[in-house]
N, C-alpha and C positions, 0 to 999 in steps of 0.2 A: 318416054319409051322405056327407060331403065326401071322406073317405078312399076310400070305394067309388067315387065319381065320378072321383076322381083315378086310381085303379087301373084303372078302366074306360077312361079316356082313354089311359093308358099301354099297355094291352093293345090298344086300337084302333090306336095308332101302330105298335106292334110288328107287328100283323097287316098293316097297310098296307105297312110296310117289307118284310115277307116276301113279300107279293104282288108288289111291284115287283121284288124279287130273283128271284122265280119267273118273272116275265115276261122279265127279262133272260136268265135261263137258257134259257127256251124259244126266244128269238131266237137265242142262240148255238147251241143244239141244231139248230134248223132250218138255220142257216148251215152247220154241220158236216155235216149229212145231205146238203145240196146239194153240198158239196165232195166228199164220199165218192162220191156218185152220179156226179159228173163224172170222178173218178179211175177209177171202175169202167168208165165208158164208154171212157175212154182205154186202160185195160188190155185191154178186150175188143178194141178196134181194133188194138192192138199184138199181141195174141195171134193175131188172125186174120191179121195181116201175117206173123208168124213161122210160122204154120201154112202159109200160102201159100208162103213161102220154103222150108220144110222139104219140102213136097210137090214143089216144083220140083226140088230136088236129088235126091229119092228117085226120081222118075219123070221123067227128062230127055227121054224120047221124046215125051211129050204136051205140047210147049212151048206150044201155043196156049191150051189150057185152063188151064194153070198161070199163064200170064201174065195171063189174064183174072181169075183168083182173086186174084192179087197186085195187079192194078190195082184191083179192087173193094175189097180191104182198104185199099190206100193212099188211095183216094177216101173211104172211110168215115172213116179217121183224119184226113184233111185236112178233111172236113166237120165233124168233132167239134172240131178245133182252131179252125177258123173260127168255129164257133158260140160257143166259149168266148171267143175274142177279141172277138167282137161283144158278148157279154154283159159282158165287162170294160169295153169302151168305153162301153156304155150306163151301167154303174155309175159310171164316171169322170165322164160328162156329168151324171148325177144328182147326184153329189157337188159338181160345180162349180155346178150350179143351186142346190143347198141352201146352199153357201157364199155365193153371190151374194145369195140371199134373206136369209141371216143378216146379211151385211154391210149390206144395204139396211135391214133392220129395225133393226139397231143404230144406223145413221145417223139414221133417223127418230126412234127413241127418244131419242137424244142431242139432236136438234133440239127435240123436245117438252119435254125436261127444261130445256133452255136457255130456251125460250119461257116455261115456267112460272116459272123463276127471275126472268126479266125482268119478268113480270107481277107476281110477288110483290114485287119491289123497287119497282116503280111504285106498287103499292097501299100499301106502307109509306110511300113518299114522300107520297102523297096524304093518308094518315092523319096524318102529321106536320104537313103544311100545314094540314089542318083543325083539328088541335089548337092550332096556333099562332094561327090566325084566331079560334078560339073564345076563347083566352086574351086576345088583344088586344081582342076585343069585350067580354069581361067586365071588362077593365081600363077601357075607355071608359065602360061602364055604372057602374063603381065610382066614377068621378069624380063622378057625380050621385047615387049611393046610398051613404050612409055604412055601412049594414049590409052591403052587398055588399063594400065596401072592407075592412071588418073580416074578413069571411069569406075574402077573397082573401089578406089578410096572414097569416091563420092557416094557410091552405093552403101559402103560400110558406115559412113557418117550418117546417111539418111536412116539406115536400119538401127543405128544406136540411139537415135533421138527418140524420146518417149512419145508415144502416140496415145490418142484417146482423150477422154474427158479429164484425166488427172494430169495431163501434160501442162507444164507452166510456160 
C-alpha cells in the first residue's frame, strides 16, 4: 500500500511537471505566433510598397495615381512600424513595472524576515531570563526546604555531567 502511494505521488509530480512544461510551451507558441503575424504584416506592407514602385516604373504616364498607391503603401508600412514600436514600449514599461514590483516585494520580504528574526531573538532572551528567574526562585525556596535543596543539587549534578557522543 505504501509503495502504491509513493508511486502515485511520483506520478502526480511527473504529471504536474509535464503540465507546467506544457504551459510554458503554450506561452512560447503564442509569442511565436504573434511574432509571425507581425512579420507577415510587415511583409505585406513591404510587398505593397514594392508593387507600387513597380507600377510606377511600368506606367510612368499616370504619375498621380501611382504616387497615391505608393503613399498608401508607405503610410501602411509606417503605421505598422509605429504600432510595433508602441507595443514594444508597452512591453518595456510592463517589464519595468514587474521588476519594480519584484524589487518591492523582495524588500518587504527581507524586512519581514529580519523582523521575525529580531522577534525570535527577543523571545529567546525572555525565555532565558525567565529560566534564570525560576532557577533563582527555586534556589531561594531551597534555602528553606531541604527536600527541594536535594532535588536542585541532583539536577545540577545531572546538568554538569557531559552528554553526547564524547561523554566518557
